[in-house]
Structure formats: structure tokens, C-alpha cells
C-alpha positions as CSV (number, residue, x, y, z in Angstrom):
1,C,-6.1,10.4,-12.4
2,T,-5.5,13.6,-10.4
3,G,-3.2,13.4,-7.4
4,L,0.3,13.4,-6.0
5,F,2.6,10.6,-7.0
6,A,6.2,9.5,-6.1
7,E,7.1,6.2,-7.8
8,I,9.9,4.1,-9.2
9,F,9.5,2.7,-12.8
10,D,12.4,0.6,-14.1
11,T,12.2,-2.1,-16.7
12,D,16.0,-2.4,-16.9
13,E,17.1,-5.4,-14.9
14,R,20.4,-3.6,-14.3
15,G,18.7,-0.8,-12.4
16,S,20.0,0.1,-9.0
17,A,18.5,-1.8,-6.1
18,D,19.4,0.8,-3.5
19,R,17.2,3.6,-4.9
20,T,14.2,4.9,-3.1
21,A,11.2,6.7,-4.5
22,G,10.7,10.2,-3.3
23,T,8.8,11.0,-0.1
24,I,5.4,12.8,-0.1
25,D,5.4,15.1,2.9
26,L,2.3,17.3,3.4
27,T,1.7,19.8,6.2
28,V,-1.6,21.6,5.7
29,E,-4.6,22.9,7.7
30,T,-7.2,21.0,5.7
31,L,-6.6,18.1,3.3
32,R,-9.5,17.0,1.0
33,V,-8.9,14.1,-1.4
34,A,-12.0,14.0,-3.6
35,D,-13.6,12.5,-6.7
36,G,-11.2,9.6,-7.0
37,S,-8.0,11.6,-6.5
38,L,-4.9,9.8,-5.1
39,I,-1.9,10.5,-2.9
40,A,0.3,7.6,-3.8
41,T,3.8,6.1,-3.7
42,G,4.7,3.0,-5.6
43,E,7.6,0.7,-6.5
44,F,7.6,-1.0,-9.9
45,G,11.3,-1.9,-10.2
46,P,14.5,-2.1,-8.2
47,G,14.6,0.0,-5.1
48,N,12.1,0.8,-2.3
49,G,8.9,2.9,-2.4
50,G,8.8,6.3,-0.8
51,S,6.9,7.1,2.4
52,I,3.9,9.3,2.8
53,K,3.8,11.8,5.7
54,I,0.8,13.9,6.4
55,Q,0.1,16.5,9.2
56,A,-3.2,18.2,9.0
57,Q,-6.0,19.6,11.3
58,A,-8.6,17.8,9.2
59,I,-8.4,15.1,6.5
60,E,-11.4,14.1,4.3
61,L,-11.4,11.3,1.7
62,I,-14.6,11.4,-0.3
63,G,-16.1,10.5,-3.7
64,V,-15.1,8.4,-6.7
65,T,-13.9,8.9,-10.3
66,T,-16.5,9.9,-12.9
67,S,-16.6,6.2,-13.9
68,D,-17.8,5.4,-10.3
69,I,-15.0,2.8,-10.0
70,F,-12.0,4.2,-8.2
71,P,-12.4,5.8,-4.7
72,S,-10.3,8.7,-3.3
73,S,-7.4,7.1,-1.5
74,I,-4.0,7.5,0.1
75,V,-1.9,4.5,-1.2
76,G,1.5,2.9,-0.7
77,S,2.3,-0.2,-2.8
78,T,5.0,-2.4,-4.3
79,F,4.8,-4.5,-7.5
80,A,8.4,-5.8,-7.5
81,D,11.3,-6.8,-5.2
82,G,11.6,-3.5,-3.3
83,N,9.6,-2.7,-0.2
84,A,6.7,-0.3,-0.1
85,G,7.1,2.9,1.9
86,N,5.3,3.6,5.2
87,I,2.2,5.9,5.6
88,D,2.2,8.2,8.6
89,I,-0.8,10.4,9.4
90,Q,-1.2,12.9,12.2
91,T,-4.5,14.8,12.3
92,S,-7.2,16.0,14.6
93,T,-10.0,14.6,12.4
94,L,-10.0,11.9,9.7
95,R,-13.1,11.1,7.7
96,A,-13.3,8.5,4.9
97,V,-16.5,7.8,3.0
98,D,-17.7,6.3,-0.4
99,G,-15.3,3.5,-0.3
100,S,-12.2,5.7,0.2
101,Q,-9.1,4.0,1.5
102,I,-5.9,4.4,3.3
103,S,-4.0,1.4,2.0
104,N,-0.5,-0.2,1.8
105,R,-0.3,-3.3,-0.3
106,T,2.3,-5.7,-1.8
107,F,1.7,-7.5,-5.1
108,A,5.1,-9.1,-5.3
109,Q,8.2,-10.2,-3.4
110,G,8.7,-6.8,-1.6
111,N,7.2,-6.3,1.8
112,G,4.2,-3.9,2.3
113,G,4.7,-0.8,4.4
114,S,3.1,0.1,7.7
115,I,0.2,2.5,8.3
116,T,0.4,4.7,11.4
117,I,-2.4,7.1,12.3
118,Q,-2.7,9.4,15.2
119,A,-5.9,11.4,15.5
120,N,-8.4,12.8,17.8
121,E,-11.4,11.5,15.9
122,I,-11.6,8.9,13.1
123,D,-14.7,8.2,11.1
124,L,-14.8,5.4,8.5
125,I,-18.2,5.3,6.9
126,G,-20.0,3.0,4.4
127,I,-18.9,1.6,1.0
128,N,-18.6,2.5,-2.7
129,S,-22.1,2.0,-3.9
130,I,-21.0,0.8,-7.4
131,N,-18.2,-1.8,-6.7
132,K,-19.0,-2.3,-2.9
133,T,-15.4,-1.4,-1.8
134,P,-15.6,-0.5,1.9
135,S,-14.2,2.7,3.3
136,S,-11.2,1.3,5.0
137,I,-7.7,1.3,6.4
138,V,-6.0,-1.7,4.7
139,A,-2.6,-3.5,4.8
140,S,-2.4,-6.6,2.7
141,T,-0.4,-8.9,0.5
142,R,-1.3,-10.9,-2.6
143,S,2.1,-12.5,-3.2
144,S,5.2,-13.7,-1.3
145,G,6.0,-10.4,0.4
146,N,4.7,-9.8,3.9
147,S,1.9,-7.4,4.7
148,G,2.7,-4.3,6.7
149,T,1.1,-3.4,10.1
150,I,-1.6,-1.0,11.1
151,D,-1.3,1.1,14.2
152,V,-4.2,3.5,15.1
153,Q,-4.3,5.8,18.1
154,A,-7.4,8.0,18.6
155,N,-9.6,9.4,21.3
156,R,-12.7,8.3,19.3
157,L,-12.8,5.7,16.5
158,R,-16.0,5.1,14.5
159,V,-16.3,2.3,11.9
160,V,-19.8,2.0,10.6
161,D,-22.1,0.8,7.7
162,G,-19.7,-1.8,6.2
163,A,-16.4,0.2,6.7
164,Q,-13.4,-1.8,7.8
165,I,-9.9,-1.8,9.3
166,F,-8.1,-5.0,8.2
167,T,-4.9,-6.7,7.3
168,G,-4.8,-9.9,5.2
169,T,-3.0,-12.2,2.9
170,S,-4.2,-13.9,-0.3
171,G,-0.7,-15.1,-1.2
172,Q,2.3,-16.8,0.4
173,G,3.3,-13.8,2.5
174,A,2.2,-13.3,6.1
175,G,-0.5,-10.8,7.1
176,G,0.3,-8.0,9.4
177,S,-0.9,-7.1,12.8
178,I,-3.5,-4.4,13.9
179,T,-2.9,-2.3,17.0
180,I,-5.6,0.1,18.1
181,K,-5.5,2.4,21.1
182,A,-8.6,4.5,21.7
183,K,-10.7,5.9,24.5
184,E,-14.0,5.2,22.6
185,I,-14.7,2.8,19.8
186,E,-17.9,2.4,17.8
187,L,-18.4,-0.6,15.4
188,T,-21.9,-0.7,14.1
189,G,-24.0,-1.5,11.0
190,E,-23.6,-3.3,7.7
191,T,-24.0,-2.5,4.0
192,P,-27.5,-1.9,2.7
193,T,-27.5,-5.4,1.2
194,G,-26.2,-6.9,4.4
195,R,-23.4,-8.6,2.6
196,L,-20.6,-6.7,4.3
197,V,-20.6,-6.2,8.0
198,T,-18.4,-3.6,9.8
């Protein structure tokens, strides 16, 4: 998979618990994450996941891999005891389509990281037509670690045609909170099959 990655892999139980994966720090005019590409930090052993910081005039997440399964995404995650890093995005425009995601998840004992987005305009549109994954901003837990929070500040927020902003838990850990501050919010539509509502 094409992308930028900063991760901890350690199968040695004696590994240091105070390590942190590297930070991904991007300052760019335009950022386009396409065709299933990833910007990701992860924690698979002792230590904490690194953070993702992005400053851009325009950010677009679009398209899936050639197998039509994995969408373009910005991802933070933990699969072990350490905590996931935070995702911090500052941009004028953010657009996510085709099931693209900005997500921070925990699959183990470590806590999920937060997602903070400051933008003038945010558009989350539609789903992945193959696996029906919604274009979304997600913080969730599937184990005993707690989910992170989502904080969105925008002049205009548009979430349409099955796209979602959500936190959730399918494990023992607690789900996180969602805070949205916007001058204008549009929530409309559903997927073509009507099975997933915005």
C-alpha cells in the first residue's frame, strides 16, 4: 500500500514501554490522498503511537485500491498496550469521498487518540460502492482501551449521502465524545440502497 507510515513493531516482551513512534508532520499547499493510499501511525508493541499533524490549504481523500476494498485514509491506531497518537488537521478545505476516512482506533488495551480538525469547509460525501464503508471521521474502540474524541471546528460542515462522523465502542472500553462548532451544518441523504443514513 502506498503512503506515509510511522509505526512501532516489537514482538520482544522486553521491549521498552516508553518508546514513541515517529510523528508525521506535513505542511503543504495541497494534499491529495488517492487510490487507497494511507497516511498512518500505529502501535503494535510496547510504547505509544506517533501523532499526525497536517497543515494544508486543501486536502482531498478520494478513491480506493485496485481491489476496490481499501479507501484512501488518514489513520491512527493501536493494537497493543500503548496509546494511539493524535490526529491534528488544519486546512481551508477538506473533502473525503468514496468511503475515505480520517480514523483513530484502538483494538487492544491502549487508548485511542483524538481527532482535531479545524477547517473553513468540510465535505464528507457518500460511501465506498463495493464494501459500503462510509466516508467518515471515526474514533472507536473494539477492546478494553477507551476511544478517543473528535473535535471539529468549521465555518461550513457538509455530511451527505451516507457519510458519517461517529465515535463508538464494540468492546469493554468507553466511546469518546464528539464536539462540533460550525456556522453552517448540512446533514442530508442516504446511501443508494437506503441502508445507511447520514
